[in-house]
N, C-alpha and C positions, 0 to 999 in steps of 0.2 A: 457574231457576237463574241466578244473577248470572254475568256474563262473568268477574268477578274470581276466581272458583273455577276457571276453565278451566285456568289454569297448574298448579295443585293436581293437577287430573285428569292432566293430562299428566305431571306428575313421578311420580305413584304409578304409573301405567301404564308409565311409562319404567323405573322401578325393577323392577317385576314382569317387564317383558319382558327387561331386563338379566340378571335372575336365570335366567330361562328359558334364555336364550342360553347363559350360563355352565355350567348343568346340562346342556344338550344337547351342548354341546362336550366336556365331561368324559364323558358317557356314551357318545358316538359314538367318542371316542378310546379307551375301554375295549373298546368292542364291535368296532370295525373297525380300530384302529390308528392310528398317527400319521404315517404315510408319506404321506397326503393328508388335507388340511383337511375331512373329511366334515362335522364339525359346522356349520362355516360355510357350506357348501353347503346343508346341511339347513335351517338357520335361514332362510337367504335364500330359499330355494325355498318354505317354507311361509309366511314372512312375505308374499311375493310374491303367492302364492295368496289368502291371507286379506286382504291389502289391496285386491285386485281384488273379492273378494266382499263386504266389508265397506263398500266404497266405494258399491257399489250399493246395498246394505241402508241404511246409515246416513245417505248423502248424497241419494240419489235417491228410493228407495222409501218410506223412513219417516225423514225428516231429523231427526237428533238430534244436534246440535252437542256436546253434553256427552259422549255416548257415543262420537261420533267423535273428540273430543279425547283421550279416556281409551284407547280401543283402537287407533285409526289413528296418530295422532300419537305417543301415549305408549307404549303396549304394544308395536305393531308398529315403532315407531321404535327401542325399545330393543332388541326381539328380533332385528332385522336389523342387518347391519353391512357398510357399504360399505369403512370404513377396514381392517378386518381382511382382508377380501377383497383390497383393493389391496395391503396389507402382504405377505400370502401369495403373491401374484402376483409382487411384487418379489423376493422370497427366492428363488423358483423361477429368476427370470431371472439374479438375482445369483450364484446357485449354477452357472449355465451350463445348467441344464435349460430350455432354451428351449421345446421341445416340451411339456413338462409345465405351464410357465408359460402357454402359449398356449391349451392344452386347457383348463385350469382357468378362464383368463379368459373363454373361449368358453361353457364350461358354465355360469358365474356369469351371464354377460349373456344368452344364449339362453335358458337355463333360466328365468331371472327374468322375461323377457319372456313366455315362454311360460305360466308360471304365472300370472301377473298377468292375462293375456288369459284362461285357463281360469276363473280366479275371477270375471272380469267376465262372461263368457260364461254361467256357471252362475248367477250372481247375477241376470242379467237375465232368465234362463228361470224361476227361482224366485221372485224377488220382484217383478218388474214384469209 
């Protein structure tokens, strides 16, 4: 596959990932309520796990730049959201809910790191 197709794979993956993020956010709000951004927490946790796993699979074990562009850069880039996470944290802090804001910040950062490490660990045991 030619390198000029990679931006198209990234764009397609990003569009699909963004739609999944939107659907997950709507679903989580219906299921768990809107008092806490469960949707953003869910997509960032799942995305972190999958990027750890897929990085091992598509970069180290079976290098496939086109699949990595579509799935890692595109889909997972569209699925996860740093900007929404930062905005939600800022909203807590601006509302004076400092404890909730820092709890959310901690859950996102520590959870994201834990999930990417877990994905990487599982990927190295399964694929390498």
